[in-house]
N, C-alpha and C positions, 0 to 999 in steps of 0.2 A: 454498537461499539463506539467508543469515544475516539477522537482523533489521536489521543495519547496511546490508547490501546493499539491502534493500527500502526502508529509510529514505532512503538516498542516491539511489536511482532516483526515488522520489516527489519528493524535493526538486528534483532536476535537471529532471524532466519538467514540473513545475508552476512552475519558476523561483522557488522559495520562498527568501526571505532568512532569515537566522538569526533576526532579530527577529520575522518573521512566524511562524516555527516556534514561538518562545516563546509568541506569542499563540494559536497553535493549541492548544498544551498547556493554556493558561489556559482556553480554551473547554471543555476536558474536566475543568476544575477540578483540574488538576495543575500544580504550579509547578516550573519548571526554569530554570536559569541559562543564559545565552547561551554560557558556557564549556563547559557540559555538552553542548550541541548541537554545538558545534565539535568536541569530543572524539569524539562519535559519528560525525561526518562524516569524520574522519581515515582515511587508508589503514590497512589492517590491520597493516602493517609499522611504522608510526609509533609512537614511544615514548609519545606522548600519546593514542593510540587507546584508547577505552573501549568495551567490548562493551555493546550495547543489550539490556536484558532484555525478556522477553515483555510484562511489565506496562507498560513504558515505550512499546513500539511500539503496544500496544493503546490506551494513553492517547492517543498521537499520532493513531492512526486514528480514534478516537472524536471527538477534537477536529477532525480533518479533515472528518468527516461534518458537524459543526456549522459549520465554516468554509465548506464548499461549499453546504450546503443550509439553513443557518440553525439557530440553537440551538433545541432543542425545549423545551417547557414542562416544569416540574417538575424533579426531581432528574436529574442526568446519569447515564448508565450507568457502573457501576464498571468499570475496565479489567480484562480477564481476566488471570489469572496463567499460564494455559496458552494457547498460540496456535499454530495450524497454518496451512498455506497456504490451506486452504479458508476459514478465518475471515478471513484477510487479504483474499482475493479477494472474499468477501462484503461486507466493510466498504468496499472500494474500489468495488464495484458500487453500494452504497447511496450513498456519497459523490458519485459521478459520475452518479447517477440513470440507470443503464443498464438497458435491456431486453435480452433475449436477442439480438435482431437487431443491436443496437448492439455487443454484445460479440463476436459472430461477425464483424462488419465490422472491429473492432479486431484480432482474430486474423488476419484476411485481410491487413491492413497489415503484419503481422509475418511474413507468408508461412507461417502456421501454420493448418492446416485441422483443424476439429473440428466434429462434428455437434451439432445442437441437443440430442439425447438425452444425448450425452456431457457437454455443458455443464450441463444441468439436474441431472445426477448430482452435480456439485460443490456444489450449493446445497441438497442434501437433508440431513436429519438423519443423523448417523452410524449410527443404529439402522435406518434404512431399507434395504431389501434392494438398492436400486439406487444407494446412496451410493457415491461414488468419491472416493478421496483425490486431492487436487490436488498433483501432483508439481512440483518446482522448475521443470522445463522449461515447464510450462503457465503458471505464474505469471510466469516470466521473459519468455515470449512476449507475455503480456497487457500487462505493463509496457512492453515494447518497442513494441507496437502503439499504446498510449496515447501514448508519447513521439513516435512517428512522426506521430500524428494532431495533437498539439498543437505539435510543434516540427519540422515537415517539413524545414526547412532545416538542422537540426542534423546533426552527424556521426552516422551510424548505428552506430558502434562500440559495443561493450558497456560501454565505460568512461564513466562519468559524472563530469565534473569539477565 
């Protein structure tokens, strides 16, 4: 999944307006213009489409954690320059304050079965012997499950408008 795909899915699932997204970036102490947000949300074929960099998605996810859970005291964490699916998954888990059982129930909504052991492997340090890379399919199913949980009446297609 591209950073733009992840960003579009989160925006659609949580029904975030462009102005709210700008505010979320502000919570992470990163300033973006509304035009920039609009360009990230464009379809890949659109001439005005702009690819979202890892640092920008990390800043959004850090701000999203503050948006959902409240801003923490002291300096805000700096956005990572390298980002992988495990880190995105971890940040979403923190933002939504999810426990393992909650995540397993979300996967169930997407029709995706995963064991508790497989799940915990995604949240381990890469140096740990049981660490497992989070593939696009896992992250996509997690985002789909969250969408089905929060927007049960919405169309279940993979396209987010």
